[in-house]
N, C-alpha and C positions, 0 to 999 in steps of 0.2 A: 930216628925213623931211617930206614935203609933208603939208598938211592935206587929209583924206578926208572924205567923207560917209557913211562906213561907222559903224556903231555896235557897240560890243563886246558880246559876248554870253557871253563866259567861256571860260577856258582856251585862250587864243590863238586863238579864232575870231571871225569877225565876219560881219555882213550884207554881201553882196556889194559891193565897191566899185564906183563908177561908172566909174572909169578902171582899166584893167587891165594896167599895165606893171611887172613886178617890177624892183627890190625896193621901189619906194616904195609900192605899194599892198598889201604884205604886212601883214596885221593885227598889232598888239602882242600879245605874250603876256601874259595877265593872270591872276594867281593868284586862284581862286575864294576861297580862305581867307583871304588877306592883303591883297587888293586891290592888290597890287603890280603895276606895269605895266612891261614891258621892250620897247623897241623893237628891230627886226631892222635891225642895222647892218653892212654887208659890211666885213670887215677881213682884211687879208693874213695874220695870224697864227691865224686861225680856221678851222675846217672844220665841215662837218656830220657828226656822229656819230650812229650809231643805237643806242639803248639798248633792252634788254629788261627788263620790270618782271614779276616772277613774280606769279602768282595775281590778274592783272588790276589791279595797283596802280599803273598808269601814270599816274593823275591825282594820286595822292599824291606821286609823284616830281616830276610836272610842277610842283605847288605848292610844293615845297621848293626846287627848282632855280632858278624864276622869282623867288622871294622871295630867293634869293642873288645875283640880278642877271644871271642868264644866260638867254638867249633859247631857249625850247624850243616845239616845235610837236607837236601830236597832231592827226591827221586824224580828223574825225567826221562822221557823217551822222545825219539824223534817221530814225527807224523808228517804225512803230506796234506798240505791244505792249499786251497785256491786262494791266492793273493792277487788282487787286480787282474783277475782272468788267467793268471799263470799259476801252475802247480809248483809249490815251493816245500822244501823239507825244513821243518821248524821244530823246535824244542818245545814240549809242553809238559807241565807237571803231571806226573803219573797218578798221584793222589792228591786231587785238587784241594787246595787251601791248606794242606798240612806241611809243616817242617818239623824236623827233628833236631833238638838242641842238647848238646852234651855239657852239662855245667852242674854247679852245686845248687842245692835248694835254695840258698840265700840269693844266688845271681838270678836264677829263673824267676824268682818272687819279684827281684827288682825289675826285670823286664816287663812282666805282665802287670804289675801294680803301681810302679813308681817311675815308669818311662813315658812321658807324654808323646814322645815320637812313635811310640809302639802302642798307642790307645786302641788300635784295631786288632790287638794280639789278645787271645784267651788261652787258658789251658784246654787240652782235650782231655776230659775227665774219664776216669776208670768207673763205669756204671756197674760194675760187679763187685766192688769193694766199698766199705764204709770205714771212715777215720774215726778217731775218738769223739769228734763232734757229730758222728752219724751223717756226715756228708761224704758224697763221692770225692776222693782224692785225685789229684792230677795223675794221668796215665803215665807211667815209666815203662820202658821197654828193657829187657835184659840185655847186657853186653854182647852175649853170644849171638842172641836173635838179630840184634841190630846190625853187627858186623856182617852176618850172614846176608841180610837184607842189602847192605850197602854192596858187598861183592856181586850180588845178582843184579843190581840196577846200575851200577856206575858206569857200564858200558853203553848206557842210553839206547839200547836196542829198540828199533821200531815194533819189535814183535812181543815186547813186554805187555803183560795185561794185568789189570786189577780185576780179579775175578770172583765169583761166588762159589760156594760148595755145590750147587746144582749145575754149574758149568764144567765141574771137574769130574772126570769118570777115572777114579783112582784104581790103580792096579794092584794094590796091597797096602798094608799099614807100614811096611818097612821103609826106613830112611835110606836114601842113597847119597853119594857124593858124585859131583860131576868131576871127572879127571882129566878132561881135555876140552879144548875149544874156548870161546869167549866167556862162558859161564863156569870155567874151571875153579874148583873150590866151593861151589855153592852146594848146600845141603838141603834136601828136601823130600817130597814123595813124588813118585811117578803117576802122571795121570794124562789122559787124553783130553786135550783142551782145543777146541776148534779144529778137531779132527787130527791133530798131531800130538806125538808124544812130547811132553814136557815135563819139567820139574816145577812143582808147586812149593813155595814157601809160605809159612804163616807168620804174621806179624800181630802179635797179641791184641785182641780187641780193636784192631784197625782193619785186617782183611787178609785176603790170600793174594799172592802175586805169582803168575807163571812166567817161566822163562820162554825163550823161543824154542824151536824144535830141538831136540837132542837126541842123536842116535844112541842105541843101546850099547854100542862099543864105548861110548864116552861116560857110561854110567858104571858105579861099583857099590854094591851093597855096603852099609856102614860096618858091619861086623865081618867083612871079608878083609883079608891082609894083602 
């Protein structure tokens, strides 16, 4: 993994790297409890699995799985909340209760079914497919899509939004790439969201995520050189 100028801030998050090409710039997963750090290293026998943690315990699951040596990602954003009568800037999970685990089928099966400390953890199932037993299989996200999602969200911008199709006024079907700014390297579709021009990315069967405002000068059509 190449050396970066980013600084870890906890639970798989980092200040925005100066260079934005996945997977080299994906921040390490760092357990807040143990201090254990795990790099994201693409491997042919691993896939991105989506887990659901009941009652908002995704951070607890994150710390356990990272300490076990497995790469995990939780998308977060800063938000302003009133704490004891004072406004404070705090981190919150962008997609509540969900965490994304990069591992082998055998290892994720162990976490979900044979780890008492993670009894609150379940698969997030793919409701659009059936396996050989005519059951919904665990949802997996393609590597390319997941890397794009991480690049889009690892800056923890307070302007990140989990949105619905009806909230997005798309300007066309073309894919663009962000070529400058804190979202550099992100690919998606241009849309007006909350009255601003943003780039919207899709995470299969999970939802749509919009960036902060991005000026037209920072956008390039994917088919342009």
